[in-house]
MARROGU-939422 format. One record per residue (C-alpha): z, x, y; residue number from 1; residue in three letters. Coordinates in steps of 0.25 Angstrom, whole numbers. Layout:
w = Z u = X v = Y seq = NUM type = ALA
...
***
This chain:
w = 33 u = 1 v = 78 seq = 1 type = MET
w = 22 u = 12 v = 79 seq = 2 type = PRO
w = 24 u = 27 v = 76 seq = 3 type = ASN
w = 23 u = 33 v = 90 seq = 4 type = TRP
w = 14 u = 45 v = 94 seq = 5 type = CYS
w = 19 u = 53 v = 106 seq = 6 type = GLU
w = 8 u = 58 v = 115 seq = 7 type = ASN
w = 11 u = 70 v = 124 seq = 8 type = THR
w = 1 u = 75 v = 135 seq = 9 type = LEU
w = 5 u = 89 v = 141 seq = 10 type = LYS
w = -3 u = 90 v = 154 seq = 11 type = ILE
w = -5 u = 102 v = 163 seq = 12 type = GLN
w = -14 u = 104 v = 175 seq = 13 type = GLY
w = -14 u = 102 v = 190 seq = 14 type = LYS
w = -2 u = 94 v = 195 seq = 15 type = SER
w = -10 u = 84 v = 202 seq = 16 type = ASP
w = -19 u = 82 v = 190 seq = 17 type = ASP
w = -7 u = 80 v = 181 seq = 18 type = ILE
w = -1 u = 70 v = 191 seq = 19 type = TYR
w = -13 u = 62 v = 192 seq = 20 type = ASN
w = -15 u = 62 v = 177 seq = 21 type = PHE
w = -1 u = 56 v = 175 seq = 22 type = CYS
w = -2 u = 46 v = 187 seq = 23 type = LYS
w = -15 u = 41 v = 181 seq = 24 type = ARG
w = -10 u = 39 v = 167 seq = 25 type = HIS
w = 5 u = 36 v = 168 seq = 26 type = ILE
w = 6 u = 21 v = 172 seq = 27 type = VAL
w = 19 u = 13 v = 172 seq = 28 type = ASP
w = 26 u = 23 v = 164 seq = 29 type = GLY
w = 15 u = 24 v = 153 seq = 30 type = ARG
w = 4 u = 34 v = 150 seq = 31 type = PHE
w = -6 u = 23 v = 151 seq = 32 type = ASP
w = -18 u = 23 v = 142 seq = 33 type = PHE
w = -25 u = 13 v = 151 seq = 34 type = ASN
w = -27 u = 24 v = 162 seq = 35 type = THR
w = -35 u = 32 v = 152 seq = 36 type = ILE
w = -43 u = 22 v = 143 seq = 37 type = ILE
w = -40 u = 8 v = 150 seq = 38 type = PRO
w = -40 u = -5 v = 142 seq = 39 type = GLU
w = -50 u = -16 v = 146 seq = 40 type = PRO
w = -44 u = -25 v = 157 seq = 41 type = GLU
w = -54 u = -36 v = 155 seq = 42 type = SER
w = -61 u = -43 v = 143 seq = 43 type = GLU
w = -74 u = -38 v = 149 seq = 44 type = GLU
w = -70 u = -24 v = 149 seq = 45 type = GLU
w = -66 u = -25 v = 134 seq = 46 type = CYS
w = -76 u = -21 v = 124 seq = 47 type = SER
w = -80 u = -31 v = 113 seq = 48 type = ASP
w = -73 u = -23 v = 102 seq = 49 type = SER
w = -59 u = -26 v = 109 seq = 50 type = PHE
w = -62 u = -39 v = 115 seq = 51 type = ASN
w = -55 u = -50 v = 107 seq = 52 type = LEU
w = -64 u = -61 v = 112 seq = 53 type = ASN
w = -77 u = -54 v = 108 seq = 54 type = LYS
w = -71 u = -47 v = 96 seq = 55 type = ASN
w = -59 u = -54 v = 91 seq = 56 type = PRO
w = -50 u = -44 v = 83 seq = 57 type = LYS
w = -36 u = -44 v = 79 seq = 58 type = PRO
w = -27 u = -35 v = 88 seq = 59 type = TYR
w = -12 u = -32 v = 88 seq = 60 type = ILE
w = -3 u = -40 v = 97 seq = 61 type = GLY
w = -6 u = -48 v = 110 seq = 62 type = PRO
w = -12 u = -43 v = 122 seq = 63 type = ASN
w = 0 u = -42 v = 131 seq = 64 type = SER
w = -8 u = -39 v = 143 seq = 65 type = ASP
w = -16 u = -52 v = 142 seq = 66 type = GLY
w = -29 u = -46 v = 137 seq = 67 type = LYS
w = -31 u = -56 v = 126 seq = 68 type = LEU
w = -46 u = -52 v = 124 seq = 69 type = TRP
w = -42 u = -38 v = 122 seq = 70 type = PHE
w = -40 u = -31 v = 108 seq = 71 type = ASN
w = -30 u = -21 v = 114 seq = 72 type = TRP
w = -26 u = -15 v = 101 seq = 73 type = TYR
w = -40 u = -11 v = 96 seq = 74 type = ASP
w = -44 u = -6 v = 109 seq = 75 type = TRP
w = -32 u = 3 v = 111 seq = 76 type = ARG
w = -34 u = 9 v = 97 seq = 77 type = LYS
w = -48 u = 12 v = 100 seq = 78 type = TRP
w = -47 u = 16 v = 115 seq = 79 type = ARG
w = -33 u = 22 v = 116 seq = 80 type = TRP
w = -30 u = 26 v = 101 seq = 81 type = GLY
w = -17 u = 18 v = 100 seq = 82 type = CYS
w = -13 u = 4 v = 102 seq = 83 type = LYS
w = -3 u = 5 v = 114 seq = 84 type = TRP
w = -2 u = 12 v = 127 seq = 85 type = ASN
w = 7 u = 23 v = 128 seq = 86 type = SER
w = 22 u = 22 v = 129 seq = 87 type = SER
w = 35 u = 31 v = 130 seq = 88 type = ALA
w = 29 u = 40 v = 141 seq = 89 type = LEU
w = 35 u = 53 v = 145 seq = 90 type = SER
w = 30 u = 62 v = 156 seq = 91 type = ALA
w = 35 u = 75 v = 160 seq = 92 type = LYS
w = 31 u = 85 v = 172 seq = 93 type = ASN
w = 22 u = 75 v = 179 seq = 94 type = ILE
w = 18 u = 82 v = 193 seq = 95 type = PRO
w = 21 u = 75 v = 206 seq = 96 type = GLU
w = 10 u = 68 v = 214 seq = 97 type = ALA
w = 0 u = 75 v = 223 seq = 98 type = ASN
w = 6 u = 89 v = 222 seq = 99 type = GLN
w = -7 u = 95 v = 226 seq = 100 type = GLY
w = -6 u = 106 v = 216 seq = 101 type = ILE
w = -19 u = 111 v = 212 seq = 102 type = ASP
w = -14 u = 121 v = 202 seq = 103 type = GLU
w = -11 u = 120 v = 187 seq = 104 type = TYR
w = 3 u = 115 v = 184 seq = 105 type = ASP
w = 10 u = 123 v = 173 seq = 106 type = GLU
w = 19 u = 111 v = 170 seq = 107 type = ASN
w = 15 u = 102 v = 159 seq = 108 type = THR
w = 15 u = 87 v = 161 seq = 109 type = CYS
w = 19 u = 80 v = 148 seq = 110 type = GLU
w = 16 u = 65 v = 145 seq = 111 type = ILE
w = 21 u = 59 v = 132 seq = 112 type = THR
w = 18 u = 45 v = 128 seq = 113 type = PHE
w = 19 u = 37 v = 115 seq = 114 type = SER
w = 8 u = 29 v = 107 seq = 115 type = THR
w = 9 u = 21 v = 94 seq = 116 type = PRO
w = 4 u = 27 v = 81 seq = 117 type = TRP
w = -4 u = 38 v = 87 seq = 118 type = GLY
w = -9 u = 44 v = 100 seq = 119 type = PRO
w = -19 u = 37 v = 110 seq = 120 type = PRO
w = -30 u = 47 v = 105 seq = 121 type = ARG
w = -41 u = 41 v = 114 seq = 122 type = TYR
w = -32 u = 41 v = 126 seq = 123 type = ILE
w = -28 u = 56 v = 123 seq = 124 type = LEU
w = -43 u = 59 v = 121 seq = 125 type = ASP
w = -47 u = 53 v = 134 seq = 126 type = GLU
w = -36 u = 61 v = 142 seq = 127 type = ILE
w = -40 u = 74 v = 136 seq = 128 type = LEU
w = -55 u = 71 v = 139 seq = 129 type = TRP
w = -52 u = 66 v = 153 seq = 130 type = ARG
w = -43 u = 77 v = 158 seq = 131 type = TYR
w = -49 u = 88 v = 150 seq = 132 type = ASP
w = -52 u = 97 v = 162 seq = 133 type = GLU
w = -41 u = 91 v = 171 seq = 134 type = LYS
w = -28 u = 94 v = 164 seq = 135 type = LEU
w = -23 u = 102 v = 153 seq = 136 type = LYS
w = -18 u = 91 v = 143 seq = 137 type = ILE
w = -12 u = 93 v = 129 seq = 138 type = LYS
w = -9 u = 82 v = 120 seq = 139 type = MET
w = 2 u = 81 v = 109 seq = 140 type = TYR
w = 6 u = 70 v = 99 seq = 141 type = LEU
w = 18 u = 67 v = 91 seq = 142 type = ARG
w = 21 u = 56 v = 82 seq = 143 type = PHE
w = 34 u = 48 v = 81 seq = 144 type = GLU
w = 43 u = 55 v = 70 seq = 145 type = GLY
w = 36 u = 69 v = 72 seq = 146 type = TYR
w = 41 u = 81 v = 80 seq = 147 type = ASP
w = 28 u = 89 v = 81 seq = 148 type = GLU
w = 17 u = 86 v = 91 seq = 149 type = TYR
w = 2 u = 86 v = 87 seq = 150 type = ASP
w = -8 u = 92 v = 97 seq = 151 type = PHE
w = -18 u = 81 v = 101 seq = 152 type = TYR
w = -27 u = 88 v = 111 seq = 153 type = GLY
w = -29 u = 95 v = 125 seq = 154 type = GLU
w = -38 u = 96 v = 137 seq = 155 type = THR
w = -47 u = 107 v = 141 seq = 156 type = ASP
w = -41 u = 110 v = 155 seq = 157 type = ALA
w = -36 u = 123 v = 159 seq = 158 type = TYR
w = -43 u = 131 v = 147 seq = 159 type = GLY
w = -37 u = 122 v = 136 seq = 160 type = VAL
w = -46 u = 121 v = 124 seq = 161 type = LYS
w = -54 u = 108 v = 123 seq = 162 type = SER
w = -48 u = 96 v = 118 seq = 163 type = TYR
w = -49 u = 93 v = 103 seq = 164 type = GLU
w = -40 u = 83 v = 96 seq = 165 type = ARG
w = -32 u = 89 v = 85 seq = 166 type = LYS
w = -24 u = 77 v = 82 seq = 167 type = TRP
w = -27 u = 66 v = 72 seq = 168 type = HIS
w = -19 u = 53 v = 71 seq = 169 type = SER
w = -7 u = 52 v = 62 seq = 170 type = LYS
w = -15 u = 43 v = 52 seq = 171 type = PRO
w = -27 u = 53 v = 52 seq = 172 type = SER
w = -18 u = 65 v = 50 seq = 173 type = ARG
w = -11 u = 58 v = 38 seq = 174 type = ILE
w = -25 u = 55 v = 32 seq = 175 type = LEU
w = -29 u = 69 v = 34 seq = 176 type = ALA
w = -17 u = 74 v = 28 seq = 177 type = PHE
w = -18 u = 65 v = 15 seq = 178 type = LEU
w = -33 u = 69 v = 14 seq = 179 type = ASP
w = -30 u = 84 v = 15 seq = 180 type = LYS
w = -19 u = 82 v = 4 seq = 181 type = ARG
w = -26 u = 73 v = -5 seq = 182 type = PHE
w = -41 u = 75 v = -2 seq = 183 type = LYS
w = -43 u = 60 v = 0 seq = 184 type = ILE
w = -56 u = 59 v = 9 seq = 185 type = ILE
w = -68 u = 68 v = 4 seq = 186 type = LYS
w = -81 u = 70 v = 11 seq = 187 type = ASN
w = -91 u = 58 v = 11 seq = 188 type = GLU
w = -80 u = 49 v = 7 seq = 189 type = SER
w = -81 u = 34 v = 9 seq = 190 type = ASN
w = -68 u = 30 v = 16 seq = 191 type = VAL
w = -61 u = 17 v = 19 seq = 192 type = PHE
w = -50 u = 16 v = 29 seq = 193 type = VAL
w = -42 u = 3 v = 29 seq = 194 type = PHE
w = -41 u = -5 v = 42 seq = 195 type = LYS
w = -32 u = -16 v = 46 seq = 196 type = LYS
w = -44 u = -26 v = 45 seq = 197 type = GLY
w = -45 u = -23 v = 30 seq = 198 type = ASN
w = -32 u = -31 v = 28 seq = 199 type = PHE
w = -28 u = -45 v = 32 seq = 200 type = GLY
w = -14 u = -39 v = 34 seq = 201 type = SER
w = -5 u = -40 v = 46 seq = 202 type = GLU
w = 3 u = -28 v = 40 seq = 203 type = LEU
w = -6 u = -17 v = 46 seq = 204 type = ILE
w = -3 u = -12 v = 60 seq = 205 type = LEU
w = -14 u = -1 v = 61 seq = 206 type = ASP
w = -24 u = 5 v = 51 seq = 207 type = ASP
w = -26 u = 19 v = 56 seq = 208 type = ASN
w = -41 u = 17 v = 53 seq = 209 type = PHE
w = -46 u = 26 v = 64 seq = 210 type = ASP
w = -37 u = 37 v = 61 seq = 211 type = GLU
w = -40 u = 38 v = 46 seq = 212 type = LEU
w = -55 u = 38 v = 49 seq = 213 type = THR
w = -53 u = 50 v = 58 seq = 214 type = GLU
w = -50 u = 58 v = 45 seq = 215 type = VAL
w = -61 u = 51 v = 37 seq = 216 type = VAL
w = -72 u = 55 v = 46 seq = 217 type = PHE
w = -67 u = 69 v = 46 seq = 218 type = GLU
w = -73 u = 70 v = 32 seq = 219 type = LYS
w = -88 u = 72 v = 31 seq = 220 type = PRO
w = -97 u = 60 v = 28 seq = 221 type = ASN
w = -85 u = 51 v = 25 seq = 222 type = CYS
w = -87 u = 36 v = 28 seq = 223 type = THR
w = -76 u = 26 v = 32 seq = 224 type = CYS
w = -76 u = 11 v = 29 seq = 225 type = ASN
w = -90 u = 11 v = 25 seq = 226 type = ALA
w = -95 u = -2 v = 19 seq = 227 type = ASP
w = -95 u = 2 v = 4 seq = 228 type = ILE
w = -88 u = -3 v = -8 seq = 229 type = TYR
w = -80 u = 9 v = -13 seq = 230 type = ASN
w = -73 u = 20 v = -5 seq = 231 type = TYR
w = -69 u = 34 v = -8 seq = 232 type = ASP
w = -57 u = 34 v = 1 seq = 233 type = VAL
w = -48 u = 22 v = 6 seq = 234 type = ILE
w = -38 u = 25 v = 17 seq = 235 type = LEU
w = -27 u = 16 v = 23 seq = 236 type = ALA
w = -17 u = 20 v = 33 seq = 237 type = ASP
w = -11 u = 7 v = 38 seq = 238 type = LEU
w = 0 u = 5 v = 48 seq = 239 type = ASN
w = 9 u = -6 v = 43 seq = 240 type = GLN
w = 16 u = -16 v = 52 seq = 241 type = LYS
w = 31 u = -14 v = 51 seq = 242 type = ILE
w = 40 u = -26 v = 52 seq = 243 type = SER
w = 53 u = -18 v = 52 seq = 244 type = GLY
w = 58 u = -27 v = 40 seq = 245 type = ILE
w = 59 u = -17 v = 28 seq = 246 type = LYS
w = 55 u = -27 v = 17 seq = 247 type = ASN
w = 43 u = -33 v = 24 seq = 248 type = ILE
w = 38 u = -19 v = 28 seq = 249 type = ASP
w = 39 u = -14 v = 14 seq = 250 type = ARG
w = 32 u = -26 v = 8 seq = 251 type = GLN
w = 21 u = -24 v = 19 seq = 252 type = ASN
w = 20 u = -10 v = 15 seq = 253 type = SER
w = 16 u = -13 v = 1 seq = 254 type = PHE
w = 7 u = -25 v = 5 seq = 255 type = ASP
w = -1 u = -16 v = 14 seq = 256 type = LEU
w = -2 u = -5 v = 3 seq = 257 type = ALA
w = -6 u = -16 v = -7 seq = 258 type = HIS
w = -17 u = -21 v = 2 seq = 259 type = ASP
w = -23 u = -7 v = 4 seq = 260 type = VAL
w = -23 u = -3 v = -10 seq = 261 type = VAL
w = -29 u = -17 v = -15 seq = 262 type = SER
w = -40 u = -16 v = -4 seq = 263 type = LYS
w = -43 u = -1 v = -8 seq = 264 type = SER
w = -45 u = -4 v = -22 seq = 265 type = LEU
w = -57 u = -12 v = -18 seq = 266 type = GLU
w = -63 u = -1 v = -11 seq = 267 type = MET
w = -60 u = 12 v = -20 seq = 268 type = CYS
w = -71 u = 19 v = -26 seq = 269 type = GLY
w = -69 u = 28 v = -38 seq = 270 type = GLU
w = -60 u = 40 v = -34 seq = 271 type = ASN
w = -57 u = 34 v = -21 seq = 272 type = ALA
w = -45 u = 38 v = -13 seq = 273 type = ASN
w = -35 u = 29 v = -7 seq = 274 type = LEU
w = -24 u = 32 v = 4 seq = 275 type = VAL
w = -15 u = 22 v = 10 seq = 276 type = PHE
w = -2 u = 22 v = 17 seq = 277 type = ASN
w = 11 u = 14 v = 14 seq = 278 type = VAL
w = 21 u = 11 v = 25 seq = 279 type = ALA
w = 33 u = 10 v = 15 seq = 280 type = THR
w = 33 u = 15 v = 0 seq = 281 type = LEU
w = 39 u = 3 v = -7 seq = 282 type = THR
w = 41 u = 1 v = -22 seq = 283 type = PRO
w = 29 u = -9 v = -22 seq = 284 type = GLU
w = 20 u = 2 v = -15 seq = 285 type = VAL
w = 25 u = 12 v = -25 seq = 286 type = GLU
w = 20 u = 3 v = -36 seq = 287 type = LYS
w = 7 u = 1 v = -29 seq = 288 type = LEU
w = 5 u = 16 v = -28 seq = 289 type = ILE
w = 8 u = 18 v = -43 seq = 290 type = ARG
w = -2 u = 7 v = -46 seq = 291 type = LEU
w = -12 u = 15 v = -38 seq = 292 type = LEU
w = -11 u = 27 v = -48 seq = 293 type = LYS
w = -18 u = 19 v = -58 seq = 294 type = ASN
w = -31 u = 19 v = -50 seq = 295 type = LYS
w = -30 u = 32 v = -42 seq = 296 type = PHE
w = -30 u = 46 v = -49 seq = 297 type = ARG
w = -19 u = 50 v = -38 seq = 298 type = THR
w = -9 u = 42 v = -30 seq = 299 type = VAL
w = 0 u = 49 v = -20 seq = 300 type = LYS
w = 10 u = 45 v = -10 seq = 301 type = ARG
w = 12 u = 54 v = 2 seq = 302 type = THR
w = 18 u = 55 v = 15 seq = 303 type = LYS
w = 10 u = 63 v = 25 seq = 304 type = PRO
w = 18 u = 72 v = 34 seq = 305 type = PRO
w = 13 u = 65 v = 46 seq = 306 type = MET
w = 21 u = 53 v = 43 seq = 307 type = LEU
w = 35 u = 52 v = 49 seq = 308 type = SER
w = 46 u = 56 v = 39 seq = 309 type = LYS
w = 53 u = 42 v = 42 seq = 310 type = LYS
w = 40 u = 35 v = 38 seq = 311 type = SER
w = 40 u = 27 v = 25 seq = 312 type = SER
w = 24 u = 28 v = 25 seq = 313 type = GLU
w = 17 u = 35 v = 14 seq = 314 type = VAL
w = 2 u = 37 v = 10 seq = 315 type = PHE
w = -3 u = 34 v = -4 seq = 316 type = VAL
w = -15 u = 42 v = -8 seq = 317 type = VAL
w = -23 u = 38 v = -20 seq = 318 type = CYS
w = -34 u = 47 v = -25 seq = 319 type = LEU
w = -46 u = 44 v = -34 seq = 320 type = LYS
w = -47 u = 29 v = -37 seq = 321 type = TYR
w = -50 u = 27 v = -52 seq = 322 type = GLN
w = -58 u = 16 v = -57 seq = 323 type = ILE
w = -51 u = 11 v = -70 seq = 324 type = ASN
w = -46 u = -1 v = -77 seq = 325 type = ASP
w = -32 u = -2 v = -70 seq = 326 type = TYR
w = -31 u = -15 v = -62 seq = 327 type = ASP
w = -24 u = -10 v = -50 seq = 328 type = LEU
w = -29 u = -22 v = -42 seq = 329 type = GLU
w = -21 u = -31 v = -52 seq = 330 type = GLY
w = -9 u = -23 v = -51 seq = 331 type = GLU
w = -9 u = -23 v = -36 seq = 332 type = LEU
w = -9 u = -38 v = -37 seq = 333 type = LYS
w = 3 u = -38 v = -45 seq = 334 type = THR
w = 11 u = -30 v = -35 seq = 335 type = LEU
w = 10 u = -42 v = -24 seq = 336 type = ILE
w = 12 u = -53 v = -34 seq = 337 type = GLU
***
């Protein structure tokens, strides 16, 4: 089950303009993203990148709408910014139709909907661009488990300053926090960010690749996943699939951490930094972390404040990889025997 993001649009403007906005985008009790960036209706409309007949790629789940040629998961992530359409709609103060009021309405129409793991950032960006001079719109986000709202952006209508996104995704905020605290990514670093495709594992729900690279490219002259042998920084923020069975999920947490570390050791240059997340801190994971201290000058466990207090997830930060005689690869093998 995903962590949910609550998206709130506070809208002011002429009553008829607000009514038309709501009528256009609220369909069958849902704030429908297809009214903003529509999915392809036919195979001919689908670009080769997301056409399973032309570019067969794995995707999550069946196409319930019968579009067997359509890689809906990747398309939505790239075009909407999230994997599902909105849910849990709440709408307040929607004006009545055809009032003929050509004046500014001081009442605020408020639309709230939920999306999995994060906001539909490309949908929100499109709304802000499309209605920039028509309506006054302010957007706020709140993640499940948090009381405070984050400001996302606003339109330029009615003298409001130009839209400039101030929000970053939860994974990118976590990395930015860790980087500020531990100085992980330096200018001109060669960075490797793990993707699901780097593993033959079915344990991974999502890889947060795009979110982490946002932070990487904010640093001057950094490269990401360049075709080189040794990297300065290796990052992994992988969302583990949860079965709900405690023993299985704890074992999967260790297996995934073990795979990340094993693959990272093949790519670490001298003094490289490694950051990875662990869904559950089991005794086996604790032992893995202790072993890492033989190859890295500093190894820290930390729980960034962006994570829910109820979450068992932690991040492991390993700084300055040391080339020495300690056989960490051999020790890792003994952990799974």
